[in-house]
Steps between C-alpha positions, in 0.01 A plus 500: 500500500341445158593289202421685180407302193520733199280332244561733208753754385434869565165611354279803504287408803607331824293255710594412859360157578528420873502136602472344847740222394877451491753330278582219739171371644303569180757431233283247311207743492715790382651283230148477350379845595772724361499363142120522500517865613755578227283340233193700614666838516463731201827603328474865608484402873773390736386279787722450802396232747605561859527219751494530877738357758386348723199411289144444622539136617229472762123527475444761769377855537845616619665376181239670290545825697877483447449466130249789497775729631726373224229584247454856622875565517546345156232725348661807645842391376359414159357851460826659616696288248267605216318175445171548321293244687524272804325169560520232764515138388314384814136408480406611851565866401631592844594869514342568162276789605773651717753487217247645257450788736873559534612570142385663179577205272247221443514225769340165424446178689494147359180409684302813406608499139433132454158496666377811315620358164335165579172690526537601132537134401239317707187537709611307810856471635639200682803580713747222567759568769841338543426415862184505716655761729453764226125453470411768764732749326340438163155533653599845627625590153167408350324744731765771453448498125123466524489167312273301733239433227767395249660223709388140480732386780851496648674166539859391557758233433644345816866544405800706608761710317750213494244285313458767235874559460543126451220492245680755276794261467340156534223406248362228732453751781327742262260221394426434870427868570303536179268222615430695818455826307262345250292339778451832678448685175220263398333559834510874427355439155222287652426800728459723191850624418571554131860618552767367738731752661813348666571745782871547466780522249629158591180302412443734201836402354461132588141443375418777251824569315377320190294719260137416523526308827153400615282241666190413300519837331547700821824694452776465755610866523870593505492831681873550441426572137207716602688726738789557255256616234303698759825679601577584138145630452524712817816666364337563162182642658708732721673636192157571360412712800346242738601552867680215674224492764223705650637774727164604644536555876249226572649247255770387740757555221585867567878543479690543826696805602881474457519487883262204522686314226839558664374401845381170353834436332687585819281340761224291328 
């Protein structure tokens, strides 16, 4: 089951934004996220945010794998329903390459889009995770995207999802988490980072929702804004003749046969 948040009236182009969150457990986050998404979306685009029930509530490979299947199925459905672009609002980018290889519309991931854009803003990136358990995943992402020389470090806040949800509603709790965030961010800056990348939509909206958010001049990057604009750009580039992805046989993004796609939908 999905909850659909239609953020604009019908427009020329349609964006499917797939979250790993739900309306109950992540209500406070969505209350901040959805208005931000609406404000960032150009008037000629319609963005629909899809939640997932049950959401990703545990830090484990099985939960990430479950969401990756949701991503692939969502991308296929988005193409069939004539959406122009699909992105996942989940920094770990699970299922990103598989979904990109499954459809002929652009498929973007929050982690990839944010990290690559950060490279246009700064020389060294400092990644700050919402929980230490995500550090190995982010380290794998760094290697996957070939960014080893651009990373100053990966650190984390020792907090859980309930802490973040409370912080969206309770100023005192936000101050408490900000103190932890700032401490770890300064350690990244001391290690050479000149931009701070919160590795998830939740800390992005909590710590970098203010325009110009920074620590000592090092921007705190809100990747939510980045991926929305990247999705719009992908649509516009496709209309100018750019392919959605490489389809070279060795790229890993060659499109599947109808049989392979249907077997995944039926049994995957």
